[in-house]
N, CA, C and O atoms as CSV, one atom per row, in Angstrom:
chain,resi,resn,atom,element,x,y,z
A,1,MET,N,N,50.511,-36.048,-25.199
A,1,MET,CA,C,49.258,-35.342,-25.348
A,1,MET,C,C,48.882,-34.715,-24.004
A,1,MET,O,O,49.023,-35.337,-22.951
A,2,GLU,N,N,48.405,-33.485,-24.063
A,2,GLU,CA,C,48.048,-32.748,-22.852
A,2,GLU,C,C,46.755,-33.288,-22.234
A,2,GLU,O,O,45.838,-33.714,-22.935
A,3,GLU,N,N,46.714,-33.254,-20.910
A,3,GLU,CA,C,45.549,-33.747,-20.184
A,3,GLU,C,C,44.337,-32.832,-20.417
A,3,GLU,O,O,44.447,-31.607,-20.362
A,4,ILE,N,N,43.187,-33.452,-20.677
A,4,ILE,CA,C,41.920,-32.732,-20.819
A,4,ILE,C,C,41.245,-32.735,-19.457
A,4,ILE,O,O,41.114,-33.784,-18.826
A,5,VAL,N,N,40.814,-31.554,-19.001
A,5,VAL,CA,C,40.206,-31.449,-17.680
A,5,VAL,C,C,38.867,-30.720,-17.751
A,5,VAL,O,O,38.636,-29.893,-18.632
A,6,LYS,N,N,37.997,-31.046,-16.805
A,6,LYS,CA,C,36.738,-30.326,-16.667
A,6,LYS,C,C,37.066,-28.975,-16.053
A,6,LYS,O,O,37.678,-28.909,-14.987
A,7,ILE,N,N,36.669,-27.914,-16.707
A,7,ILE,CA,C,37.022,-26.563,-16.283
A,7,ILE,C,C,35.928,-25.944,-15.415
A,7,ILE,O,O,36.218,-25.336,-14.385
A,8,ALA,N,N,34.672,-26.099,-15.835
A,8,ALA,CA,C,33.586,-25.433,-15.111
A,8,ALA,C,C,32.251,-26.094,-15.416
A,8,ALA,O,O,32.081,-26.781,-16.423
A,9,THR,N,N,31.318,-25.862,-14.514
A,9,THR,CA,C,29.930,-26.265,-14.728
A,9,THR,C,C,29.196,-25.086,-15.351
A,9,THR,O,O,29.349,-23.945,-14.915
A,10,LEU,N,N,28.411,-25.370,-16.359
A,10,LEU,CA,C,27.674,-24.321,-17.064
A,10,LEU,C,C,26.235,-24.259,-16.556
A,10,LEU,O,O,25.624,-25.283,-16.254
A,11,GLU,N,N,25.712,-23.046,-16.469
A,11,GLU,CA,C,24.405,-22.831,-15.861
A,11,GLU,C,C,23.231,-23.117,-16.794
A,11,GLU,O,O,22.178,-23.573,-16.348
A,12,ASN,N,N,23.411,-22.847,-18.092
A,12,ASN,CA,C,22.297,-23.036,-19.020
A,12,ASN,C,C,22.806,-23.119,-20.457
A,12,ASN,O,O,23.993,-22.929,-20.726
A,13,GLU,N,N,21.900,-23.400,-21.355
A,13,GLU,CA,C,22.257,-23.592,-22.759
A,13,GLU,C,C,22.759,-22.307,-23.414
A,13,GLU,O,O,23.652,-22.353,-24.260
A,14,ILE,N,N,22.203,-21.178,-23.035
A,14,ILE,CA,C,22.634,-19.905,-23.617
A,14,ILE,C,C,24.080,-19.616,-23.236
A,14,ILE,O,O,24.887,-19.234,-24.083
A,15,GLU,N,N,24.402,-19.800,-21.964
A,15,GLU,CA,C,25.771,-19.614,-21.511
A,15,GLU,C,C,26.711,-20.557,-22.272
A,15,GLU,O,O,27.803,-20.155,-22.676
A,16,ALA,N,N,26.293,-21.785,-22.462
A,16,ALA,CA,C,27.105,-22.771,-23.187
A,16,ALA,C,C,27.339,-22.338,-24.626
A,16,ALA,O,O,28.457,-22.446,-25.129
A,17,LYS,N,N,26.313,-21.855,-25.286
A,17,LYS,CA,C,26.454,-21.430,-26.685
A,17,LYS,C,C,27.353,-20.210,-26.813
A,17,LYS,O,O,28.185,-20.142,-27.718
A,18,LEU,N,N,27.189,-19.239,-25.905
A,18,LEU,CA,C,28.059,-18.058,-25.938
A,18,LEU,C,C,29.519,-18.447,-25.716
A,18,LEU,O,O,30.413,-17.976,-26.419
A,19,LEU,N,N,29.745,-19.303,-24.739
A,19,LEU,CA,C,31.107,-19.758,-24.461
A,19,LEU,C,C,31.682,-20.483,-25.670
A,19,LEU,O,O,32.835,-20.254,-26.035
A,20,ASP,N,N,30.914,-21.335,-26.283
A,20,ASP,CA,C,31.370,-22.067,-27.465
A,20,ASP,C,C,31.778,-21.112,-28.579
A,20,ASP,O,O,32.814,-21.309,-29.213
A,21,ILE,N,N,30.981,-20.088,-28.822
A,21,ILE,CA,C,31.284,-19.114,-29.879
A,21,ILE,C,C,32.624,-18.430,-29.622
A,21,ILE,O,O,33.453,-18.315,-30.525
A,22,VAL,N,N,32.830,-17.979,-28.390
A,22,VAL,CA,C,34.077,-17.279,-28.053
A,22,VAL,C,C,35.275,-18.221,-28.142
A,22,VAL,O,O,36.324,-17.842,-28.663
A,23,LEU,N,N,35.127,-19.433,-27.643
A,23,LEU,CA,C,36.246,-20.377,-27.688
A,23,LEU,C,C,36.611,-20.753,-29.118
A,23,LEU,O,O,37.790,-20.902,-29.439
A,24,VAL,N,N,35.618,-20.904,-29.971
A,24,VAL,CA,C,35.891,-21.191,-31.389
A,24,VAL,C,C,36.614,-20.006,-32.031
A,24,VAL,O,O,37.585,-20.194,-32.764
A,25,GLU,N,N,36.136,-18.770,-31.752
A,25,GLU,CA,C,36.777,-17.576,-32.307
A,25,GLU,C,C,38.249,-17.488,-31.912
A,25,GLU,O,O,39.082,-17.031,-32.694
A,26,ARG,N,N,38.562,-17.926,-30.703
A,26,ARG,CA,C,39.927,-17.830,-30.189
A,26,ARG,C,C,40.742,-19.104,-30.421
A,26,ARG,O,O,41.860,-19.234,-29.923
A,27,ASN,N,N,40.176,-20.033,-31.174
A,27,ASN,CA,C,40.859,-21.291,-31.493
A,27,ASN,C,C,41.301,-22.048,-30.246
A,27,ASN,O,O,42.388,-22.625,-30.213
A,28,ILE,N,N,40.456,-22.041,-29.228
A,28,ILE,CA,C,40.736,-22.786,-28.003
A,28,ILE,C,C,40.030,-24.132,-28.102
A,28,ILE,O,O,38.802,-24.175,-28.180
A,29,PRO,N,N,40.780,-25.229,-28.101
A,29,PRO,CA,C,40.141,-26.547,-28.195
A,29,PRO,C,C,39.293,-26.806,-26.956
A,29,PRO,O,O,39.717,-26.529,-25.834
A,30,HIS,N,N,38.093,-27.338,-27.167
A,30,HIS,CA,C,37.187,-27.553,-26.040
A,30,HIS,C,C,36.097,-28.559,-26.381
A,30,HIS,O,O,35.882,-28.911,-27.541
A,31,PHE,N,N,35.428,-29.001,-25.347
A,31,PHE,CA,C,34.250,-29.853,-25.484
A,31,PHE,C,C,33.219,-29.354,-24.484
A,31,PHE,O,O,33.523,-29.188,-23.303
A,32,ILE,N,N,32.004,-29.115,-24.955
A,32,ILE,CA,C,30.910,-28.721,-24.079
A,32,ILE,C,C,29.912,-29.869,-24.063
A,32,ILE,O,O,29.415,-30.295,-25.106
A,33,GLY,N,N,29.629,-30.360,-22.866
A,33,GLY,CA,C,28.693,-31.468,-22.704
A,33,GLY,C,C,27.539,-31.065,-21.800
A,33,GLY,O,O,27.644,-30.116,-21.024
A,34,THR,N,N,26.458,-31.783,-21.908
A,34,THR,CA,C,25.284,-31.514,-21.088
A,34,THR,C,C,25.058,-32.660,-20.109
A,34,THR,O,O,25.431,-33.803,-20.371
A,35,TYR,N,N,24.448,-32.337,-18.994
A,35,TYR,CA,C,24.089,-33.366,-18.019
A,35,TYR,C,C,22.682,-33.903,-18.280
A,35,TYR,O,O,22.190,-34.745,-17.528
A,36,HIS,N,N,22.034,-33.422,-19.340
A,36,HIS,CA,C,20.691,-33.907,-19.650
A,36,HIS,C,C,20.745,-35.392,-20.004
A,36,HIS,O,O,21.567,-35.817,-20.816
A,37,ASP,N,N,19.887,-36.151,-19.405
A,37,ASP,CA,C,19.797,-37.584,-19.668
A,37,ASP,C,C,18.377,-37.870,-20.141
A,37,ASP,O,O,17.421,-37.723,-19.380
A,38,ALA,N,N,18.246,-38.273,-21.384
A,38,ALA,CA,C,16.923,-38.510,-21.958
A,38,ALA,C,C,16.132,-39.562,-21.180
A,38,ALA,O,O,14.908,-39.475,-21.083
A,39,ALA,N,N,16.824,-40.542,-20.634
A,39,ALA,CA,C,16.138,-41.602,-19.897
A,39,ALA,C,C,15.433,-41.062,-18.648
A,39,ALA,O,O,14.402,-41.587,-18.226
A,40,TYR,N,N,16.010,-40.005,-18.067
A,40,TYR,CA,C,15.432,-39.427,-16.852
A,40,TYR,C,C,14.849,-38.041,-17.104
A,40,TYR,O,O,14.518,-37.327,-16.158
A,41,ASP,N,N,14.723,-37.657,-18.370
A,41,ASP,CA,C,14.135,-36.386,-18.785
A,41,ASP,C,C,14.789,-35.184,-18.103
A,41,ASP,O,O,14.094,-34.239,-17.733
A,42,GLY,N,N,16.097,-35.203,-17.934
A,42,GLY,CA,C,16.823,-34.070,-17.390
A,42,GLY,C,C,16.656,-33.836,-15.901
A,42,GLY,O,O,16.948,-32.744,-15.414
A,43,ILE,N,N,16.198,-34.826,-15.177
A,43,ILE,CA,C,15.906,-34.669,-13.753
A,43,ILE,C,C,17.127,-34.269,-12.922
A,43,ILE,O,O,16.977,-33.660,-11.862
A,44,PHE,N,N,18.325,-34.602,-13.386
A,44,PHE,CA,C,19.527,-34.311,-12.607
A,44,PHE,C,C,20.134,-32.939,-12.911
A,44,PHE,O,O,21.034,-32.498,-12.196
A,45,GLN,N,N,19.667,-32.267,-13.940
A,45,GLN,CA,C,20.237,-30.970,-14.298
A,45,GLN,C,C,20.088,-29.916,-13.196
A,45,GLN,O,O,21.021,-29.136,-13.006
A,46,PRO,N,N,18.991,-29.846,-12.470
A,46,PRO,CA,C,18.932,-28.834,-11.396
A,46,PRO,C,C,20.013,-29.028,-10.326
A,46,PRO,O,O,20.484,-28.048,-9.748
A,47,GLN,N,N,20.408,-30.259,-10.058
A,47,GLN,CA,C,21.437,-30.495,-9.050
A,47,GLN,C,C,22.849,-30.324,-9.612
A,47,GLN,O,O,23.719,-29.775,-8.935
A,48,LYS,N,N,23.082,-30.779,-10.822
A,48,LYS,CA,C,24.423,-30.783,-11.404
A,48,LYS,C,C,24.742,-29.528,-12.207
A,48,LYS,O,O,25.915,-29.205,-12.398
A,49,GLY,N,N,23.732,-28.822,-12.677
A,49,GLY,CA,C,23.928,-27.718,-13.604
A,49,GLY,C,C,23.578,-28.180,-15.005
A,49,GLY,O,O,23.355,-29.369,-15.233
A,50,TRP,N,N,23.528,-27.253,-15.937
A,50,TRP,CA,C,23.125,-27.605,-17.296
A,50,TRP,C,C,24.139,-28.540,-17.942
A,50,TRP,O,O,23.776,-29.531,-18.576
A,51,GLY,N,N,25.419,-28.206,-17.769
A,51,GLY,CA,C,26.453,-29.012,-18.420
A,51,GLY,C,C,27.835,-28.598,-17.953
A,51,GLY,O,O,27.997,-28.083,-16.846
A,52,PHE,N,N,28.825,-28.822,-18.796
A,52,PHE,CA,C,30.216,-28.578,-18.406
A,52,PHE,C,C,31.051,-28.249,-19.627
A,52,PHE,O,O,30.642,-28.489,-20.764
A,53,VAL,N,N,32.233,-27.695,-19.374
A,53,VAL,CA,C,33.198,-27.443,-20.439
A,53,VAL,C,C,34.500,-28.120,-20.055
A,53,VAL,O,O,34.950,-28.024,-18.914
A,54,GLU,N,N,35.100,-28.805,-21.017
A,54,GLU,CA,C,36.400,-29.446,-20.853
A,54,GLU,C,C,37.357,-28.862,-21.877
A,54,GLU,O,O,36.963,-28.506,-22.987
A,55,THR,N,N,38.628,-28.768,-21.485
A,55,THR,CA,C,39.653,-28.233,-22.373
A,55,THR,C,C,41.017,-28.705,-21.880
A,55,THR,O,O,41.130,-29.162,-20.743
A,56,PRO,N,N,42.045,-28.605,-22.700
A,56,PRO,CA,C,43.378,-28.915,-22.190
A,56,PRO,C,C,43.699,-28.023,-20.982
A,56,PRO,O,O,43.315,-26.853,-20.950
A,57,ALA,N,N,44.393,-28.572,-20.007
A,57,ALA,CA,C,44.671,-27.875,-18.745
A,57,ALA,C,C,45.333,-26.514,-18.953
A,57,ALA,O,O,45.104,-25.594,-18.168
A,58,SER,N,N,46.140,-26.374,-19.986
A,58,SER,CA,C,46.855,-25.113,-20.211
A,58,SER,C,C,45.922,-23.945,-20.559
A,58,SER,O,O,46.340,-22.789,-20.488
A,59,TYR,N,N,44.672,-24.223,-20.931
A,59,TYR,CA,C,43.715,-23.178,-21.287
A,59,TYR,C,C,42.771,-22.819,-20.133
A,59,TYR,O,O,41.889,-21.976,-20.295
A,60,LYS,N,N,42.952,-23.446,-18.992
A,60,LYS,CA,C,42.002,-23.278,-17.884
A,60,LYS,C,C,41.769,-21.816,-17.510
A,60,LYS,O,O,40.619,-21.385,-17.425
A,61,SER,N,N,42.816,-21.057,-17.288
A,61,SER,CA,C,42.645,-19.668,-16.848
A,61,SER,C,C,41.945,-18.823,-17.912
A,61,SER,O,O,41.130,-17.963,-17.577
A,62,GLN,N,N,42.250,-19.055,-19.181
A,62,GLN,CA,C,41.601,-18.311,-20.254
A,62,GLN,C,C,40.106,-18.603,-20.303
A,62,GLN,O,O,39.290,-17.690,-20.431
A,63,VAL,N,N,39.754,-19.883,-20.201
A,63,VAL,CA,C,38.348,-20.276,-20.265
A,63,VAL,C,C,37.585,-19.718,-19.070
A,63,VAL,O,O,36.466,-19.229,-19.222
A,64,LEU,N,N,38.182,-19.787,-17.882
A,64,LEU,CA,C,37.514,-19.261,-16.691
A,64,LEU,C,C,37.317,-17.748,-16.783
A,64,LEU,O,O,36.293,-17.229,-16.339
A,65,GLU,N,N,38.283,-17.044,-17.351
A,65,GLU,CA,C,38.153,-15.594,-17.527
A,65,GLU,C,C,37.031,-15.264,-18.515
A,65,GLU,O,O,36.232,-14.359,-18.272
A,66,ILE,N,N,36.975,-15.984,-19.607
A,66,ILE,CA,C,35.921,-15.773,-20.601
A,66,ILE,C,C,34.557,-16.064,-19.979
A,66,ILE,O,O,33.616,-15.290,-20.155
A,67,LEU,N,N,34.448,-17.166,-19.261
A,67,LEU,CA,C,33.184,-17.540,-18.625
A,67,LEU,C,C,32.770,-16.494,-17.593
A,67,LEU,O,O,31.587,-16.170,-17.487
A,68,SER,N,N,33.709,-15.974,-16.846
A,68,SER,CA,C,33.422,-14.923,-15.866
A,68,SER,C,C,32.866,-13.681,-16.559
A,68,SER,O,O,31.903,-13.084,-16.077
A,69,ASP,N,N,33.462,-13.288,-17.680
A,69,ASP,CA,C,32.981,-12.132,-18.439
A,69,ASP,C,C,31.562,-12.371,-18.947
A,69,ASP,O,O,30.727,-11.467,-18.909
A,70,ILE,N,N,31.292,-13.572,-19.416
A,70,ILE,CA,C,29.938,-13.905,-19.904
A,70,ILE,C,C,28.943,-13.793,-18.752
A,70,ILE,O,O,27.864,-13.225,-18.923
A,71,ARG,N,N,29.284,-14.318,-17.606
A,71,ARG,CA,C,28.369,-14.297,-16.461
A,71,ARG,C,C,28.139,-12.894,-15.917
A,71,ARG,O,O,27.054,-12.589,-15.421
A,72,LYS,N,N,29.156,-12.040,-16.006
A,72,LYS,CA,C,29.011,-10.646,-15.568
A,72,LYS,C,C,28.206,-9.829,-16.561
A,72,LYS,O,O,27.617,-8.808,-16.207
A,73,GLY,N,N,28.185,-10.285,-17.812
A,73,GLY,CA,C,27.512,-9.528,-18.855
A,73,GLY,C,C,28.334,-8.331,-19.297
A,73,GLY,O,O,27.789,-7.377,-19.853
A,74,ASP,N,N,29.648,-8.367,-19.055
A,74,ASP,CA,C,30.523,-7.250,-19.387
A,74,ASP,C,C,30.934,-7.214,-20.852
A,74,ASP,O,O,31.559,-6.253,-21.298
A,75,GLY,N,N,30.594,-8.231,-21.584
A,75,GLY,CA,C,31.088,-8.325,-22.951
A,75,GLY,C,C,32.393,-9.087,-22.953
A,75,GLY,O,O,32.958,-9.373,-21.897
A,76,ILE,N,N,32.858,-9.406,-24.104
A,76,ILE,CA,C,34.058,-10.213,-24.234
A,76,ILE,C,C,35.146,-9.369,-24.888
A,76,ILE,O,O,34.965,-8.829,-25.980
A,77,GLU,N,N,36.257,-9.268,-24.209
A,77,GLU,CA,C,37.413,-8.550,-24.773
A,77,GLU,C,C,38.196,-9.510,-25.645
A,77,GLU,O,O,38.329,-10.689,-25.314
A,78,LYS,N,N,38.714,-9.014,-26.755
A,78,LYS,CA,C,39.528,-9.853,-27.635
A,78,LYS,C,C,40.971,-9.733,-27.309
A,78,LYS,O,O,41.804,-10.372,-27.952
């Protein structure tokens, strides 16, 4: 089984949702998690970022390219 690695820190929920949509469309296996902790009411999110994306290591460059396009606002090429 291929190693699952943390690829990037996500800035906010909107970025996470957009990334999730594109990754699902492209059949890229992934997990998006949040750093929000209910016990501390999200106090650590400003330091850590909103959350993160994990995927098999072989998809790293694809995910980073997609995330870069989302952050630039250039649209997503298929």
